[in-house]
C-alpha positions as CSV (number, residue, x, y, z in Angstrom):
1,M,0.0,0.0,0.0
2,A,1.2,3.6,-0.8
3,K,1.9,6.0,2.0
4,D,-0.4,9.0,2.4
5,H,2.0,11.7,3.5
6,R,-0.6,14.4,3.8
7,L,-2.6,12.3,6.2
8,L,0.5,11.3,8.1
9,D,1.5,14.9,8.6
10,L,-2.0,15.7,9.9
11,L,-2.0,12.7,12.3
12,R,1.5,13.6,13.6
13,R,0.5,17.0,14.8
14,R,0.5,17.4,18.6
15,R,2.2,14.0,19.0
16,T,5.0,13.9,21.6
17,E,8.7,13.3,20.9
18,H,8.4,9.6,21.9
19,E,5.3,9.1,19.8
20,N,6.8,10.7,16.7
21,H,10.0,8.6,17.1
22,L,7.8,5.5,17.2
23,I,6.1,6.6,14.0
24,D,9.6,7.2,12.4
25,M,10.5,3.6,13.4
26,L,7.4,2.3,11.6
27,L,8.1,4.3,8.5
28,N,11.8,3.1,8.5
29,G,10.9,-0.5,9.0
30,Q,12.4,-0.7,12.4
31,V,9.1,-2.0,13.9
32,N,6.3,-3.9,12.3
33,R,2.7,-3.0,12.5
34,R,2.0,-5.2,15.6
35,E,5.0,-3.8,17.5
36,F,3.9,-0.3,16.5
37,M,0.3,-0.9,17.8
38,R,1.5,-2.4,21.1
39,H,4.1,0.3,22.0
40,G,1.9,3.1,20.8
41,A,-0.9,1.9,23.1
42,V,1.5,1.9,26.1
43,L,2.3,5.5,25.4
44,G,-1.5,6.3,25.5
45,M,-2.2,6.6,21.8
46,S,-5.7,5.4,21.0
47,I,-6.3,2.3,18.9
48,P,-8.2,4.2,16.2
49,L,-5.3,6.7,16.0
50,L,-2.7,4.0,15.8
51,G,-4.8,2.2,13.1
52,G,-5.1,5.4,11.1
53,I,-1.3,6.1,11.3
54,A,-0.6,2.5,10.2
55,A,-2.9,2.8,7.3
56,A,-1.5,6.1,6.2
57,A,2.0,4.6,6.5
58,G,0.9,1.9,4.0
59,V,0.9,-1.1,6.5
60,G,-2.8,-1.9,6.6
61,T,-5.8,-1.0,8.8
62,F,-7.0,-2.0,12.2
63,P,-9.6,-4.8,12.1
64,N,-13.2,-3.9,12.8
65,L,-14.5,-6.3,15.5
66,A,-18.2,-6.9,14.9
67,R,-20.5,-7.6,17.9
68,A,-22.5,-10.8,17.8
69,A,-26.2,-10.1,17.3
70,T,-27.9,-12.8,19.4
71,G,-27.3,-14.4,22.8
72,G,-29.1,-15.9,25.7
73,G,-28.6,-19.2,27.5
74,T,-26.1,-20.5,30.1
75,V,-22.4,-20.9,29.3
76,K,-21.0,-23.8,31.2
77,I,-17.3,-23.8,32.1
78,A,-14.9,-26.4,33.6
79,M,-11.9,-25.0,35.4
80,T,-9.3,-25.8,38.1
81,V,-10.3,-25.3,41.7
82,P,-9.3,-21.9,43.0
83,A,-6.4,-22.5,45.4
84,A,-7.6,-20.0,48.1
85,A,-10.3,-17.5,49.0
86,I,-11.4,-15.2,46.1
87,E,-9.8,-12.0,47.5
88,P,-8.6,-9.4,45.0
89,V,-5.7,-8.3,47.2
90,S,-4.1,-11.7,47.7
91,V,-5.3,-14.0,44.9
92,A,-2.4,-15.6,43.2
93,D,-3.7,-18.6,41.2
94,N,-5.2,-19.2,37.8
95,G,-8.6,-20.3,39.2
96,G,-8.9,-17.3,41.5
97,L,-8.1,-14.7,38.8
98,C,-10.6,-16.3,36.5
99,M,-13.3,-15.7,39.1
100,L,-12.2,-12.1,39.5
101,S,-12.5,-11.5,35.7
102,Q,-16.2,-12.5,35.7
103,V,-17.2,-9.5,37.9
104,G,-14.3,-7.2,38.1
105,E,-12.6,-4.8,35.6
106,Y,-9.2,-3.2,35.1
107,L,-8.2,0.3,34.0
108,C,-7.1,-1.4,30.8
109,V,-6.7,-4.9,29.4
110,D,-3.9,-6.7,27.6
111,G,-5.6,-8.6,24.8
112,A,-4.6,-11.7,22.9
113,D,-2.5,-9.5,20.5
114,L,-0.6,-8.1,23.6
115,T,-2.0,-4.6,22.9
116,L,-3.5,-2.6,25.7
117,R,-7.1,-1.4,25.4
118,P,-9.0,1.0,27.7
119,V,-11.7,-0.3,30.0
120,L,-12.3,1.7,33.2
121,A,-9.8,4.3,31.9
122,N,-10.6,6.2,28.8
123,S,-7.0,7.3,28.2
124,W,-3.5,7.7,29.8
125,A,-0.3,9.6,29.1
126,P,3.1,10.0,30.7
127,N,5.0,13.1,31.6
128,K,8.3,13.7,29.7
129,D,10.4,11.1,31.7
130,G,7.7,8.5,32.5
131,S,7.8,9.3,36.3
132,V,4.1,10.5,36.4
133,W,1.3,8.9,34.4
134,T,-2.1,10.5,34.2
135,F,-5.2,8.4,33.7
136,K,-8.6,9.8,32.6
137,L,-11.4,7.5,34.0
138,R,-14.6,6.4,32.3
139,Q,-17.7,8.2,33.7
140,G,-21.1,6.5,34.3
141,V,-19.6,3.3,35.7
142,K,-21.4,1.7,38.7
143,F,-20.4,-1.1,41.0
144,H,-22.9,-3.9,41.3
145,D,-24.3,-2.4,44.6
146,G,-25.2,0.8,42.6
147,T,-22.3,2.9,43.9
148,P,-20.7,5.1,41.2
149,M,-17.0,4.4,40.5
150,T,-14.8,7.4,40.9
151,A,-11.1,8.3,41.4
152,N,-11.5,7.6,45.1
153,D,-12.0,3.9,44.3
154,V,-9.0,3.8,42.0
155,V,-6.8,5.5,44.6
156,A,-7.9,3.2,47.4
157,T,-7.5,0.1,45.2
158,M,-4.0,0.9,44.2
159,D,-3.0,2.0,47.8
160,R,-4.3,-1.3,49.1
161,L,-2.2,-3.3,46.6
162,A,0.9,-1.2,47.1
163,D,0.8,-1.4,50.9
164,P,3.5,-4.0,52.0
165,A,1.4,-4.8,55.0
166,N,-1.2,-6.5,52.8
167,S,1.4,-8.8,51.1
168,S,-0.4,-8.6,47.8
169,N,1.0,-10.4,44.8
170,A,0.8,-7.0,43.0
171,L,3.9,-6.0,44.8
172,S,5.9,-8.1,42.4
173,A,5.0,-5.4,39.8
174,F,4.8,-2.4,42.1
175,T,7.9,-2.7,44.3
176,G,10.3,0.1,43.4
177,Y,7.8,1.9,41.2
178,L,4.5,2.5,42.9
179,S,4.2,3.0,46.6
180,K,1.3,3.5,48.9
181,G,0.4,7.2,48.5
182,G,1.8,7.4,45.0
183,T,-1.7,7.2,43.4
184,R,-3.4,10.6,43.7
185,K,-6.8,12.0,42.9
186,V,-6.8,15.1,40.6
187,D,-10.6,15.3,40.2
188,S,-13.4,12.8,40.4
189,Y,-12.4,11.2,37.1
190,T,-8.7,11.9,36.8
191,V,-5.9,10.0,38.7
192,E,-2.1,10.6,38.7
193,F,0.4,7.9,39.4
194,H,3.5,9.4,40.9
195,L,6.2,6.7,40.6
196,D,9.3,6.0,42.7
197,A,11.2,5.7,39.5
198,P,10.4,6.3,35.8
199,N,8.7,3.4,34.1
200,G,8.1,3.3,30.3
201,N,5.7,0.4,30.5
202,F,3.7,1.5,33.5
203,P,0.2,1.1,32.1
204,Y,0.8,-2.7,32.0
205,L,1.2,-2.6,35.8
206,V,-2.4,-1.4,36.3
207,S,-3.8,-3.5,33.6
208,S,-5.1,-7.1,33.5
209,D,-1.4,-8.1,33.5
210,N,-1.4,-7.3,37.2
211,Y,-4.3,-9.6,37.9
212,N,-5.0,-8.3,41.5
213,A,-5.7,-4.8,40.1
214,I,-9.5,-5.0,39.5
215,I,-11.0,-1.8,40.8
216,I,-13.1,-2.3,43.9
217,P,-14.9,0.2,46.2
218,A,-12.9,2.6,48.4
219,D,-14.7,1.3,51.5
220,Y,-14.0,-2.4,50.7
221,K,-13.8,-4.3,54.0
222,G,-12.3,-7.6,52.8
223,D,-15.5,-9.6,52.3
224,F,-15.3,-10.1,48.5
225,E,-16.6,-13.7,48.4
226,A,-19.8,-12.6,50.0
227,H,-20.8,-10.2,47.2
228,F,-18.2,-10.2,44.4
229,N,-18.9,-6.5,44.1
230,G,-17.2,-5.2,40.9
231,T,-18.1,-3.2,37.8
232,G,-18.2,-6.0,35.2
233,P,-20.9,-7.3,32.9
234,F,-21.9,-10.2,35.2
235,K,-23.0,-10.3,38.9
236,L,-22.7,-13.0,41.4
237,E,-25.6,-15.5,41.7
238,K,-23.9,-18.1,43.9
239,Y,-20.3,-19.1,45.0
240,T,-19.5,-22.4,46.7
241,P,-15.8,-22.8,47.6
242,K,-14.2,-26.0,46.1
243,V,-17.5,-26.7,44.1
244,G,-18.4,-24.0,41.7
245,A,-19.9,-20.6,40.9
246,S,-22.7,-19.0,38.9
247,F,-23.1,-15.4,37.6
248,V,-26.0,-13.6,35.9
249,R,-26.1,-10.7,33.4
250,N,-25.6,-7.3,34.9
251,D,-28.4,-5.3,33.2
252,D,-27.0,-2.0,34.6
253,Y,-23.6,-2.5,33.0
254,W,-22.0,0.7,31.6
255,G,-21.1,-0.9,28.3
256,P,-22.7,-3.4,25.8
257,K,-24.8,-5.8,27.8
258,A,-23.6,-9.4,28.1
259,L,-25.1,-11.8,25.6
260,P,-25.4,-14.9,27.8
261,D,-28.1,-14.9,30.5
262,R,-25.9,-16.8,32.9
263,L,-22.5,-18.4,33.5
264,E,-22.0,-21.6,35.4
265,F,-18.5,-22.7,36.5
266,T,-17.7,-26.2,37.9
267,F,-14.4,-26.6,39.7
268,Y,-12.2,-29.7,39.2
269,S,-9.0,-30.8,40.9
270,D,-7.7,-32.6,37.7
271,I,-7.8,-32.0,34.0
272,Q,-9.1,-35.4,32.8
273,P,-12.6,-35.1,34.3
274,Q,-12.8,-31.6,32.6
275,I,-11.9,-33.2,29.2
276,L,-14.5,-35.9,29.7
277,A,-17.2,-33.3,30.6
278,L,-16.3,-31.4,27.4
279,Q,-16.5,-34.5,25.3
280,G,-19.8,-35.5,26.8
281,G,-21.4,-32.1,26.3
282,Q,-21.8,-31.3,30.1
283,V,-19.7,-28.1,29.6
284,H,-19.0,-25.8,26.7
285,V,-15.5,-24.6,27.7
286,V,-12.4,-25.9,29.5
287,Q,-10.6,-22.8,30.7
288,Q,-7.1,-24.2,30.3
289,T,-5.7,-27.5,29.2
290,P,-2.1,-28.7,29.3
291,V,-0.7,-29.6,25.8
292,L,-0.3,-33.3,26.6
293,A,-3.8,-33.6,28.0
294,A,-5.2,-31.9,24.9
295,V,-3.6,-34.4,22.5
296,P,-6.6,-36.8,22.6
297,I,-9.1,-34.1,21.7
298,M,-7.0,-32.1,19.1
299,K,-8.6,-34.1,16.3
300,D,-12.1,-34.4,17.8
301,P,-14.5,-32.8,15.3
302,K,-16.8,-31.6,18.1
303,I,-14.1,-29.6,19.9
304,E,-12.0,-26.6,18.9
305,I,-8.6,-25.8,20.6
306,M,-7.9,-22.1,20.9
307,S,-4.2,-21.6,21.0
308,L,-2.9,-18.2,22.3
309,P,0.8,-17.5,21.8
310,S,2.0,-16.3,25.2
311,I,5.0,-15.4,27.2
312,A,4.1,-18.0,29.9
313,H,7.1,-20.2,30.6
314,Q,8.7,-22.5,33.1
315,Q,11.8,-21.2,34.7
316,V,14.6,-23.6,35.7
317,H,16.5,-21.9,38.5
318,M,19.9,-22.9,39.8
319,R,21.1,-21.5,43.2
320,T,24.1,-19.3,42.3
321,D,25.1,-19.3,46.0
322,M,25.2,-23.1,46.4
323,E,27.1,-25.9,45.0
324,P,27.2,-27.3,42.3
325,F,26.0,-24.0,40.8
326,K,28.3,-21.4,42.2
327,D,30.4,-21.6,39.0
328,K,28.5,-20.1,36.1
329,R,30.2,-22.6,33.8
330,V,28.2,-25.5,35.4
331,R,25.0,-23.5,34.8
332,Q,26.0,-22.9,31.2
333,A,26.8,-26.5,30.7
334,I,23.4,-27.6,31.8
335,A,21.7,-25.1,29.5
336,L,23.8,-26.5,26.6
337,C,22.4,-30.0,27.2
338,L,18.9,-29.0,26.2
339,D,17.6,-29.6,22.7
340,R,15.1,-26.8,22.6
341,P,13.5,-27.5,19.2
342,K,13.0,-31.1,20.2
343,L,11.4,-30.0,23.5
344,I,9.0,-27.8,21.6
345,K,8.2,-30.5,19.1
346,G,7.8,-33.3,21.6
347,L,6.9,-32.1,25.0
348,M,4.9,-29.1,23.8
349,Q,3.6,-30.6,20.6
350,G,4.8,-27.6,18.6
351,R,2.7,-25.2,20.7
352,A,5.5,-23.1,22.1
353,Q,8.2,-20.6,21.0
354,I,11.9,-21.1,21.6
355,G,13.5,-19.4,24.6
356,N,17.1,-18.0,24.9
357,D,17.6,-18.0,28.6
358,S,16.2,-14.6,29.3
359,P,12.7,-13.2,29.7
360,F,12.9,-11.5,26.3
361,A,10.7,-13.6,24.1
362,A,10.6,-12.9,20.4
363,A,7.1,-11.5,20.8
364,Y,8.2,-8.5,22.7
365,P,8.9,-5.4,20.5
366,S,11.9,-4.5,22.7
367,T,13.7,-7.9,22.3
368,D,17.1,-7.6,20.5
369,K,16.7,-10.3,17.9
370,T,20.4,-10.1,16.9
371,V,21.4,-12.0,20.0
372,Q,22.6,-15.5,19.1
373,Q,20.3,-18.3,20.0
374,R,21.8,-20.9,22.4
375,E,21.7,-24.4,21.0
376,K,22.5,-27.9,22.3
377,N,26.3,-28.5,22.3
378,I,27.5,-31.4,24.4
379,A,31.1,-31.0,23.4
380,E,31.2,-27.4,24.7
381,A,29.2,-28.4,27.8
382,K,31.8,-31.1,28.7
383,Q,34.6,-28.5,28.2
384,L,32.9,-26.2,30.6
385,M,32.5,-28.9,33.2
386,E,36.1,-29.8,33.0
387,A,37.2,-26.2,33.3
388,A,34.9,-25.8,36.4
389,G,36.7,-28.9,38.0
390,M,33.6,-31.1,37.6
391,K,34.7,-33.5,34.9
392,K,33.3,-36.3,37.1
393,G,29.9,-34.7,37.1
394,F,27.6,-33.5,39.9
395,E,24.6,-34.6,42.0
396,V,21.7,-32.4,42.9
397,T,18.0,-32.5,43.8
398,L,15.5,-30.8,41.5
399,T,12.4,-29.7,43.3
400,T,9.3,-28.7,41.4
401,E,5.5,-28.5,41.3
402,K,3.0,-31.0,39.8
403,Y,1.5,-28.6,37.3
404,L,0.9,-28.7,33.5
405,E,3.9,-30.4,31.7
406,I,6.4,-29.6,34.4
407,P,7.0,-33.1,35.8
408,E,7.7,-34.4,32.2
409,Y,10.0,-31.4,31.6
410,A,11.9,-32.3,34.8
411,Q,12.4,-35.9,33.6
412,L,13.7,-34.6,30.3
413,I,16.2,-32.4,32.0
414,Q,17.2,-35.3,34.3
415,S,17.9,-37.4,31.2
416,A,19.7,-34.6,29.3
417,V,22.4,-33.9,31.9
418,K,23.5,-37.5,32.0
419,E,25.6,-36.6,28.9
420,I,27.8,-34.5,31.2
421,K,27.6,-37.0,34.1
422,G,25.0,-35.1,36.0
423,K,22.8,-37.0,38.4
424,I,19.5,-35.3,39.2
425,T,17.1,-36.6,41.8
426,L,13.5,-35.4,41.3
427,K,11.3,-34.2,44.1
428,I,7.8,-33.4,42.6
429,E,5.3,-31.8,45.0
430,D,1.8,-30.5,44.9
431,Q,1.6,-26.7,44.5
432,G,0.8,-26.0,48.1
433,A,4.0,-27.8,49.3
434,Y,6.2,-26.3,46.6
435,Y,5.2,-22.7,47.1
436,G,4.8,-23.0,50.9
437,D,4.6,-19.5,52.4
438,A,6.3,-18.0,49.3
439,V,8.9,-16.3,51.4
440,Y,12.6,-17.2,51.8
441,G,13.2,-19.8,54.4
442,K,9.6,-21.1,54.2
443,S,9.3,-22.2,50.5
444,D,10.8,-25.0,48.5
445,W,10.3,-22.8,45.5
446,L,12.6,-20.1,46.9
447,D,14.9,-22.3,48.9
448,S,15.6,-25.3,46.7
449,T,19.1,-25.8,45.1
450,M,17.4,-26.4,41.7
451,G,13.8,-26.1,40.7
452,I,11.2,-25.5,38.0
453,T,8.5,-22.8,38.4
454,D,5.6,-21.9,36.2
455,Y,5.3,-18.2,35.4
456,G,2.1,-16.8,33.8
457,H,2.0,-14.5,30.8
458,R,2.9,-10.8,31.0
459,G,2.5,-8.2,28.2
460,V,5.9,-6.7,29.1
461,P,9.0,-8.4,30.7
462,N,9.2,-6.0,33.7
463,V,8.0,-8.5,36.4
464,Y,10.2,-11.3,34.9
465,L,13.2,-9.1,34.9
466,S,12.7,-7.9,38.4
467,A,11.1,-10.3,40.8
468,P,13.0,-13.5,40.0
469,L,16.4,-11.9,38.9
470,R,17.1,-8.6,40.7
471,S,19.3,-8.8,43.8
472,D,16.3,-7.7,45.9
473,G,13.7,-9.6,43.9
474,T,10.9,-11.1,45.9
475,W,10.9,-14.3,43.8
476,N,14.7,-14.6,43.3
477,S,14.9,-18.4,43.6
478,A,18.3,-18.5,41.9
479,H,19.6,-16.1,44.6
480,F,21.2,-14.2,41.7
481,K,23.0,-11.0,42.8
482,N,24.6,-8.9,40.1
483,P,24.7,-5.0,40.5
484,Q,25.4,-4.6,36.8
485,Y,22.3,-6.5,35.9
486,D,20.2,-4.5,38.4
487,Q,21.4,-1.2,36.9
488,M,20.6,-2.5,33.4
489,V,17.1,-3.5,34.4
490,S,16.5,-0.1,36.0
491,S,17.6,1.6,32.7
492,Y,15.3,-0.7,30.7
493,I,12.2,-0.1,32.8
494,A,12.8,3.6,32.9
495,A,13.0,4.0,29.1
496,L,10.0,5.4,27.3
497,D,11.5,5.1,23.8
498,L,11.3,1.7,22.1
499,Q,14.8,1.9,20.5
500,A,16.2,2.8,23.9
501,Q,14.5,-0.2,25.4
502,R,16.0,-2.4,22.6
503,D,19.5,-1.1,23.2
504,V,19.4,-2.1,26.9
505,A,17.5,-5.3,26.3
506,G,20.4,-6.6,24.1
507,K,22.9,-6.0,26.9
508,I,20.6,-7.8,29.4
509,Q,20.1,-10.8,27.1
510,R,23.8,-11.2,26.6
511,L,24.6,-10.9,30.4
512,L,22.0,-13.5,31.3
513,L,23.3,-15.9,28.6
514,D,26.7,-15.5,30.2
515,E,25.5,-15.9,33.8
516,T,22.6,-18.4,33.2
517,P,21.0,-18.2,36.7
518,V,17.8,-19.4,35.1
519,I,17.0,-21.4,32.0
520,F,14.2,-20.1,29.8
521,A,13.9,-23.0,27.2
522,Y,10.5,-22.1,25.7
523,F,7.4,-19.9,26.0
524,Y,4.3,-22.0,25.8
525,D,0.9,-21.3,24.2
526,Y,-2.2,-21.0,26.3
527,L,-4.8,-23.6,25.3
528,T,-8.5,-23.3,25.9
529,A,-10.9,-26.1,24.7
530,I,-14.3,-25.2,23.4
531,R,-17.3,-27.1,21.9
532,K,-17.7,-26.4,18.2
533,G,-20.4,-23.9,17.5
534,V,-19.8,-21.9,20.7
535,I,-18.3,-18.5,19.7
536,G,-17.1,-15.3,21.4
537,V,-15.1,-17.0,24.1
538,Q,-12.2,-14.7,24.9
539,P,-9.5,-16.2,27.1
540,T,-6.2,-14.4,27.9
541,A,-2.9,-16.0,28.4
542,M,-2.9,-14.7,31.9
543,G,-5.9,-17.0,32.8
544,H,-8.8,-14.5,32.5
545,L,-11.9,-15.7,30.7
546,F,-14.1,-13.0,29.2
547,L,-17.5,-14.4,28.2
548,S,-19.8,-11.4,27.7
549,Q,-19.9,-11.9,23.9
550,T,-20.3,-15.7,24.0
551,T,-23.1,-17.3,21.9
552,G,-24.0,-20.7,20.5
553,V,-24.9,-22.4,23.8
């Protein structure tokens, strides 16, 4: 398509320095359309504006998503049992956040294409260095109890999550950037976030990426399970812990009304009964299925598998402060034992993307794609072991969780390191035992010499770069401490400009390849199974399940 320079000039008026640089990168071929849309949305440019600029630049138009015309009926969903109480401040599991997403809403959402879209916020914009972000809120929104949503509710929600005394999982994203008191009301429908340090990707921290951040009333008393009082398109009908939940259409919803009359969730402790219920027609949707469990139904003509490319992954940590992993050459050697393409083809049935031992997946616009991919090389691995004084091999226990494909992955690692005389004993636990209290000294996850941990999808790598890898990271299971790395991450997170992010990302990627505190072998697709004929199901790779546009039940 030809460029429309006149329209481009018109659309570029009043754009900021960072926005115009991004447009230049699109015109010069330094970013593709998808990367342009994603980063432009972070800067606060609207989706229609971004689509118009892309069209004027000759790279297509933004799709027009049509709303289904008919609805009604009850959508029946099978899902894993929520691990704990449904409490927005503390929920930390896939089942719990799926429940939140039925009734609660975020300022913005990270969709299947990893692009932010406004929900309870109409728009947002940073100041010049990204240390203050201003969000304009949607007017006319009410909670299910009829109370209007205003800036007071947003301020209270964020302060609650940022308060260390509440031990929210949101602190994994907020620590070092948003403190209690940093969210400030400007007027009834404007909020400013005054950050502890500049953050070029901040909107993701208050989006569906930070699953605790649904907006709840300012006077919330901690009784969410009793009422599920949110702003979303469905309202609570009944919730029974460990059994199931049902929701009905919210006829006072601020946006397009939900098409289904009702949602009915049944909780399961294992995946196989969920698959059987789907095959038998007792449910319409299985929220998430592991790849190996989905193999028997991939060719079933009555079932469709939705496969969302994601940044979800399984980190293999090695304690850098304990033998046999004090020497980085041993860590490198283990990483060189893995045949990543074979892992993806076999273990993941082709539904994953290759990893290169850093959080920078290929899907991120900021990833430096010139960094050389690590490949299996047993000869080099043996040389490294000999240089580290471990020619005779090593013995270690690998502790992990019984979740998705992780046990099978652990067995493959156990087998792979035998080529360098490594002896790994496996200790596979249920998730409760593995995570423990999720604090150092009281968690097999954080205390084990070697382990594998599942990390859910994020639209930007900030949490992955910080919580498991910074010296002061709350999830630093490798006990990795590197001041140079910490400084690089601070520089990356502070950068508003995409090219500046890429420049620092390449340095981080190369440093992590050299140090190898954690192995990132692949980033797996998020799979949702659906009965054929049911349309409008919108899962996210985080674990949300948006069903307001679902029909065909």
